[in-house]
N, C-alpha and C positions, 0 to 999 in steps of 0.2 A: 504494500500500500504506500502511495506517495505521501510524504509529509510536507508541511509548509516549509518552503525554502529549498526543497529537494526536487528531483525529477523522477517522474514515473518511468520505471524500467520496462522496456519492451512495448508491444502493441497493447493499447488500452481496449478492454472489452466492456460490455454493458454491466456484467455482474461486478467486476472490479470497481467500476465507477459508482454503482449503486451503494456498495459498501462504504466507499470513501465519502459519499454524500451523507449517508446515515450517520457515520461517525462524526462528521464535521458539524451537522446540525444539532446532534446531541451534545457536542462539546460547546456549542455556541447557542444554547437554549435561550430564547427571548430576543436574539439579535436578528434584525431584518437585513437581508443581504441581496445585492444586485448580482446579475450574472458576472459582471466584471470583477466584483469582490470574490465571488465563488471561484472564478477561473484563477485568480491570483492565489487564493487560499490553497487550492489543490494543484497549483502549478500546471494548469492545462494550457499548453502553448499551440498545439496544432488545431487547425480548423475542424478536422473531423472529430477530435475529442470534445471541442467546445460545442459543436452541433449536437453530438450525442448527449452531452450534459444538459443542454436546454430541453431536449426531447424527454429526458428522464425527469427533469424538474416538473414539466407539465404533467407527466404521469403521477408523480408524487402528490401534486395538487389535486388531481382527479381522485386519487385513492384516499385523500383526507390526511395524508401524512404531513403535508406542508399547507400553509395558507399563503395567499397572494393578496395582501392588504392593498397594494398598489400594483399597477401593471409592471410586470417583470421585477417585482420585489418579493422575496421569499422569506418565510419564517416558519419555524417548527410549530405545528398545530398545537394550540393550547388545550389539549385534551388528555394530558398526562394524568393517570390515576395511580394511586398507591394501593398495594396489596400486602397483606401479612400472611406468612405461611412458612413452609418447610423447604429447604434447599436440598437438591440431590445432585451429586457430582457424577459425571460419566467420564470414562477414560478418553473418549474421543474429543473432549472439549465442548461438546454440545450438552450443556447441563440443563436441568429442569427445576422449576419452582412449582410447588403444589400449594395453591392458595388455601387458607384456612376456611374460606367460605364454600369450598367444594367445587368451585368453577374449574374450567379446563386448565391444564398445566401451561406454564409459560416457559418458552425457550430462553435460556440465559447463556450467551456465548462466554468463553473463558475470559475475554478481556473486560467483560461487564460483570464479573462474578465477585469482585472485591475480596477475593481469596476466601469466599464462603466454602464450608465443608459440608459433606452429607449430614443431614439431620439438623443442621443449624437452623434456628428460627431467624428469619430475615424479613426486611421490608424491601419491596421491589417497586420500582417505577415502571409502568408499562409504556412502551413506545407506541407511537401512532400505528394503526394497523396498515399493513401493506397488502396489496392485492395478491392473492394466491399464497399467502404465507400465514402460518399460525401466529399466535400471540408471542411477542418478544418483549424483553425488558432488561433492566439492570438492577443489581443489588445496590441499594443506597444506604443500607444500614444492617449490620449484623447485630440483631437484638440479643441473641443468646447463643454462645458457643456451647453446643451440647457435648462435644468431645474436645477436651483440652489437654488430655494426657495420651501419649502414644508409646508403643513398645517396639523396639527394634534392636539392631546391632550397632554398637559404637564403632566409628571409623575415626581414629585419633591420629592427627598429624602433629607437627612440631608446635604450631601456633594456634591451631583451631581443631575442631572436631565436628562430625556430623552424626546424626542418628539415621541409619538406613532402615527404612520401614517398608514392609510389604503390605501395609494397611491400604485397603481400598478407599478408605475415607481420606487419608492424607496422601496426596499425589506427589509431594516433593520431600526431599531429605530435609531434616531439621538442623540448622546451624546451631552449634553449642560453643559459647566462649570457653576457653581453657579453664577459667576460674569457676566454671559451673558444672564441672564433670563429676564432682562428689566422689573422686577416687576411681571413676570408671576408666578401664583400659581398653585398648584396641581389641575387638573381638568379643567384648562383654555384651550380654543382653542387658538393656536398661529401660527404665520408665522415665520418660521426659515430659515435662509440663511446658505447654506453649506459653511464651511470654508476650510476643508481638509478631506481627506480620505486616510490615510496611507495604503500602500499595505498590510502591516502585521497586520492591524486592522480590526476587524469584523464590527465595527460601525463607521460611519462618525462623524465628529465633526461639530457642528453648533452653531449659536447664534440667539437669538430671536430678530426679527426686528419689530414685532408688536404683541400685545396681543389683541385678538378679543373679549374676554369675556368668560363667563361660557358656557361650552358645554351644548347644549339643548336649550339655549336661541335663540329665532327666529332671532334676528339681528345678533347674533354671527354666527349662522349656514348659513345664507344667505351670509354674508361677507366671511365666510370660503369657500363657493362654488366659489365665485368670485376670491378669492386669490388662490384657488386650480388651476384655469385655467389661472392664471397670469393676471387677469382683475382688473381694479381699483375699489375700493369700496368707495372712497371719492374723492372730487374734490380739486385740488391744490388751496390754498388760493389766490396765486398771479393771477391765471387765473380768479377766481371769481371777484377779485378786478378790473382787467382789463375790464371785461364785464360790471361791474356796472358803469364804467366811460363812456360807450358809450352813446351818446346823443339819447334821445327818440323822440325829436321833428323832424318832417320832414319839411325841408325848402321849401318855395315857389319855389325856383329855381329847387329843386329836383323833385317836382311835375310837374313843367312845362316841364321837360325833358322826362316825361313818358306819356304813354297813360292813360287817366283818365276813370276809371270805377266806380267811387264813386257813381254815380247815376243810375247804372245798378243793377237790382235785383241779389243779390249775397248771398250765404249762405254756411256754412260748414256742413259736415255730418261725425260724428266720434263716437267712442265708448262713452258710457255715462260717463265713468270715465277719459276720455282723458283730458290732460292739454295743450298739444302742438298741435295746429291746423296748419298743413303746407300745406293744399290744400283747395281750395274753388271753387265752380262752379258759374258762372253767366249765365244768359239766357235772350235774348230779341228777339222779332220778327224781322226777316230780310226781310219780304215780300216774295211773290211768293212761299208760303208754305215752307219757309226755316226759320231756327233759327240761331242766332249767339250764340254759346256756348263758354264761356271762361273757360279754366282750369288755375286757378291762383295758383301759388306756391310761398311760402315765399321766399323773395329775401335775403337769408342768406349771399350771396356773397357781398352785399352792406355793411354789418356790419363786417364780418369776412374777413379781408384782408390777402392775401397770405403772409406767413412767420411771421405773428404776433404770439404772445404768445398763443392767443386763437386758432389760426389756427393749431399750432404745437400740442397742446393737442388734438384737434379734430381729426387730422390725426392719432395720436398715437392710439386713441380709435377706430376710423374708423366707429363706429356704436353705437347706443344706445342699451342697453341690457335690456331685459324685463324678470325679474324673477317673480315668482308667486305673490309676494306682493309688488314689487317696480320696478321703472324704474331707470336705471343708465344711465343718458343722455350723449350724445356725446358732447353737448354744455352746458355751464353754465346755470343755471336755469333762470337767468335774460334775456338771449337770447332766450332759447327754449320755455319758458312759458310766456314771456312778449313781448320783442321787436319784435321778428320774428313771434310769434304765431298770426294767423289770427283771433283774437278775435272779437266778434260782436261789432258794433258801434264804431270802432276805425279805423282810417286811417292807412293802412299798405302798405308797398312796396312789390311788387310781380314780379315774372317772369312768363309770361303768354303765352299760346298757344291758339289762337282764331280761332275757326272753324265756317265756314258757312256750315250748314248741311240741307239736305232736309228730307222729311218724310220717305224716304227709308234708312235713316242713312248713306247716302253717303256724303262724304266731298267734297264740291264743290270748296272750297278754304280755306287757312289757313294763319296765320301769327304768328311769334314769336316775342314778344315784352316785354320790361320792362314796368311795369304799377303800378298804385296805385288803391287800392280798399277800400271799407268800407262795410264789411259784415253786412247784414241786420238781420241775424238769425243764431244761432248755434243750429243745430239739432243733436240728437242722432240717431243711426241706428233704434232703436226701435220706435222713433217718426215718422220717415219717413216710416217705414214699416206699421205702423198703418194708415197713410194717404193713402198709396197705396192700402191697403186692404179695407179700408172703403170708399174710393173714395171721401173723403172730408177732409178739414183741411187747415191750414195756408199754403199758397203758393202751393195749390193743383195743379193748372194748370201747373205751372213751374215744379213741381216734377213729375207729370204724363207724361209730354212731355219728360223730361230727361229720365225717366224710359222706355218709349216706344222706344226711340232711343237706349238706352243701351241694351235692350233685343234683338233688331234687330242686333246690332253689335255682341252680344254674339252668336247668331245663326250662323252668317256668320263666326265667328272665329272657331267654332267647325266644321262647314262644310269645312273649310280650313285646318283642320288637327290638331287643338289644342287638347290637352289631358285634360280630365275632372276629375282631382283629386279634391275631396271635402272632405278632412278629418276634422272631428270636432275638435275644440280646447278644451283642458282640462282647466277648471277654478275651483277655490276653493272659498268657502265662509269662511272667516277667522274672528276670534274674535279680540278684540283690542290688543291681545298679539301675533297675527299671527298664532294661532292654527287653523288648518282646521276643520270646522264644517260640511261641506258637499262638494261633488264634483258635478259639472254640466258641460255641454258642449254647446259650441256655434257653430251653423252651419250657413253657408252663406244663405241669402235670397235675395230678390230683392233689398232691400235697400243697401246691401253690393255690389251686382252686379252692381248697378247703378254707384257707385263710382269706382269700379274696372275697368269697361269698359272705362270710360273716362280717368282714369289714364293710362291705357294701350295704349289708342289712343294717348295721349300726349307723352308718352315715345317713342312709335314707330315713331311718326311724327318727333320728334326732331332727333332721330337717322338717319332717312331717309334723313332729310334735310342736314345733314353734311356728311353722309356716301355714299349716292347714287352718282355715277359718271355720269355726263352729257355726252351725246354722243359727242365725240371729245374733251371733256373738260379735265382739269388736274385731276390727281389722288386725291381722297379725303384726307383731312387733318387728322392728328392724332386725334383720339377721343376715349372716354371711352364707350365701349359697354357692355351690359349685355348679355353674350352668354350662350348657352346651347347646347352641342353637341348631336348628335344622339346616342341612346343607342347601346351598344355592342350587335350585333345580336346573339352572343353565349348566352348572358344573357337572351335575349328575348326568345331564344329557350328553355333555362332551365326553364324560367317562364312558357312557354306553357306546358312543360312536367310536371311541378309541379302541375299546376291547373287541368291538365287532370286526375291526381290521385285523385283529390277532386271532379271529376265529371263535370268539366267545359271544354268547348272547346274554344280554341283561334285560330282564323284564321291564316294561315301561313302568316308571315310578311316578306316582302322583299321590301326595299325602304322606304323612309321617310314617305310618306303619308299612305302607306299600313300598316306599323307597328303601326302608331298612330291610324288608324282606328281599327286595331285588338285590341289594348289596350282599346280604348273606348268601343268597343263591350263587352270586358271582364268586365270592370268596371260597365257597365250597367247591365250585367247578374247577378253580385254578389250583386248589391245594395239591401239592406234590408235583406240579408241572414246572417246566423251566421258566415260565413267565410268572410264577407265583409271587416272587419277591417284588418284581417290577410293578405288577398290577396292584399288589397290596400297597406299595408306596404311593402310586398315583391315586388310588382310592382314598388313602389317608389325606392327600392334598386336596381332595374334593370336599373334605369335611371342614366345618368351622373349627376354630380352636376353642377348647374348653377354657373357662376363666372364672374368676370370682366376681360376685355382684350381690348387692342387696335386693336387686329386682329379680324375683324368681321366674324363670321361664321353663324350668325343667332341664333334664339332661337327655338330649337326643340319643347319644351313643349307648347309654345304659337303659334307655326307655323308662326313666323314673320321672314322675311328676315333681317330686321333691328330692333334693340331694344336697349334701354339704360335705365338708371334710372335717371330721371329728377325731379320726383314729391315729394321727401322727403328729402330735404337738411338739415332739422332740425335734422334728426336721421341717415342719411347715408352720409358718406364723398364723395363717388363717385358722388352723385347728386350735391354736391357743386363743384366738379371738372367739371362736365358737364356745370353748370351755368357759370363758369369762361371761359371755352372754347367757349361757345356760345357767350358770350360778346366779346371775343377776335376776333372770326371769323366773326360775323355778323355786328359788329359796327366798327371794326378797320381794317378789311381786312388784318390782320397780317399774317405773315408766320406761317407755322405749327410748333407746339411745338415738342420737342424731343420725338420720339416714345419710346425709351428705358426708359427714365425717367418716362413716364406715364405708361408704362407696369409694372415698379417696383411699382408704386403707386397702380395699379390694383392688383398685387400679394399680397401686404400688406393688402389691403381692403378685398380681398377674404379670406385670412387666418384669419383675425380678425372676419369676419362674421361667419366662421365655428366655431371658438372658442366660440363666443357669443352664437351660437345655442346650442353648447354642454353644456354650463353653464345653459342656459334656461331649457334644458331637465333635467339636474341634479337637478334643483330646483323643477321641477314638480315631479320627482321621489322621492325626499326627502319628499315632502308634501304628496304624496300618501302613503309612508311608515308610516309617522307620523299619517296620518288619520286612516290607518288600524291597527295601534298599539292599538287603542281603541276598536278593534273588535276581539282580540285574542280569539280563540275558536269558533267563529261564522262560519256558513257554507254559501257558495254562489254557484250559478251556474256560470260556466266559460266555456271558449273555449280554447283549446290548441293552443298556439300562436307560439311555437317553440319547437324543439326537438333536444337534444344533447346526447352525449354518457354518460353524468352524470345525465340525467333526462329530464323532459320536463317543459316548461314554460306554464303557463295558465293565461289568462286575464279574470278578473271578468266582467261579462256582464253589471252590472248596473253602474259601476264606472270606468271601464277600468284599474284598478290597476292590475299590473302583478307581479307574483311571480313564484317560482320554486317548483315542486314536485321532490325531489331527487330520483334517481333510487334506492338508498339503502332502501327507505321506501316502495317500491313496493314488499310486502312480499309474494304474491301469486305465484310468479314464478321468474325465473332468466331471466332478460330482457337484450336484446342486441340491439345496435343501428344499424339500417339499413339506412345508409346515402343516398343510392340510391333512397329509397322510403320515406324518411323523416319521419321515424317512429321508435318506440321501439317495439320489438316483443318478446313475452314470448317464451323461448326455449321449454317448455313442452306444454303449453296451446295454443300457437300461438296467444295469445291475442295481439292486436295492439293498440298503442297510436299514432295517426297521427294528424298533424296540421289540425285544423278546427273541431276536435272532441269535442262534448260537454262533460263536466265533472262536477262533484260535488266536491268542495274542502272545506277544513277547514283551517282557518288561524292559524298557530302554532307558528310563530316567526316573529318579525319585528326588523331588525337591522338597526338603523338609521345611524350609522357610515358608513356602507357599502351601504346604500340605497337599502336594499335587503329584500324581503318578502319570507318566506318559507311556503309552503302549504303542506297539507296532503290530499291524495286522499280519498274520501268517496265513498264506494261501492254503 
């Protein structure tokens, strides 16, 4: 682009001149200019360029971009409006702005971005509309930087340093003055806080706030993932000290105020490596072919009082985070692994839902009560599964009865419209340095289903107790629900269209129950096929995300009219909120809490849950790439899991590690992306690569920084 005082290089074309005029008038907003002044400003000397310029000026007046207050006098049209919303940065420099009012996105070129970053809240001035173009504008104010810390590798020179980041949010390296390195050395992973980014500078300036360690070290990389998502990787010492001062003894007065289950058969069932046990089951015969089943949940609210230093930290975290090799707890270790954990042969305070159930798994009556228990046994899922399969073992009668009831509840749930997603979880066997040695998968069996069904029953019962309005009674009080909206029918229709191209039929879905039935039918049809994992993943994407809210709309995926989270207060803050509300409403008959206050709580917890899930997926992806880095050059059978305009993704059958076959490496033809049919098609050979197709691939590259695998197609 020609600048004032310079000369335009090469032959001038219309597009170049349009861009020059747009920039000039935006730079000279409010100034009325004659053609002579414009020619001088843009250094247009040739007759052809000046003629073209006058022609474009007339078009801009016609489009409403310019005004002509006097003949051959031009000024930017006085119709600039301001919008507030969210900025989104793209790698190609054509960024987008999403207005808060929900109107159509606005294109923001890189030169008009004011160094805004993805998710920043910004104010944008709209440019006058140009014929045949979408809305365009420029960032005039960054109201709020959403991301001001970044993780990357330090590159340290003699007099300066940079943080090299792979973040999609930060497009440039961050300059760091030598006196702000905080001891960081070349090759260290570090967390850097943004200090400033002058408009005339390519690189922002920052300072190191934490050095995580050497790149490639397991602890360093796991902490880097947490820091990348803005999650804590260490516990504040003051909170740990406060937790250590909580009394571990349970007073006789406290026991006397609770229902006593210490002499009732009780046990926990958890993963073999679990340390925090927040739920236990008790069972005893209630006569008349009925059983009294107790679902006992750690009474965290007894120890964590509202507004305390422990409570504030727990709320900020909102959830425990489960990376591949570690748990980042919501509560200090003294609470989650000792005081609150329902460890065997220790008296523990609990919040319980007690059911009287018959042999048809029908609940005849229930009560919600604070209680005290003493667990008789700590079981792993594997131990319980062995007892179920062998038909013998410790507490066999109790376990078999609970399992019988759970299986009947499970059948009823799916008959009622619950959706049967059963995706296996990826796990790694690690050495003592965190290096992955192998990949394996855990799938749910009857021991998992036993616990799942009773936890679902307790959660549903608690939600219904508070949320159901009695005929003629007052409106329900404000409560925290776990809600899941119905899927968008357009997405379900697209899913049906997609699976039809893979040879599967999905019954037409209209209405809540019908669409759930159609989904379950599809999931049953694809079970055990090569396309199973791909179709299950795409089906999940068609679903809405479950979240927390004070407005109850039910839970679509579970087919429950009322549902909450009550059963895991050690690792989920909403469960702690539910316990507090129960205690308030059931024992004090207090007035309802502020709905807006608790809706804000729900929004925060939902957002933190999503961030934690993203970090957990990133840690799995990192370990998958690290694992496959030891297998460069090896070949594997895989299935195509995604298709894009730049290539296709493939998932290795034996370990579910996913990588990309770039389109540039497909040398036998020129391939084009057919987005309507989810495939790549060779222009000459008509060869297709479609989701679900089996392929043979070779590992050619493993990029740990980007958590990315590159494959090569083997014919």
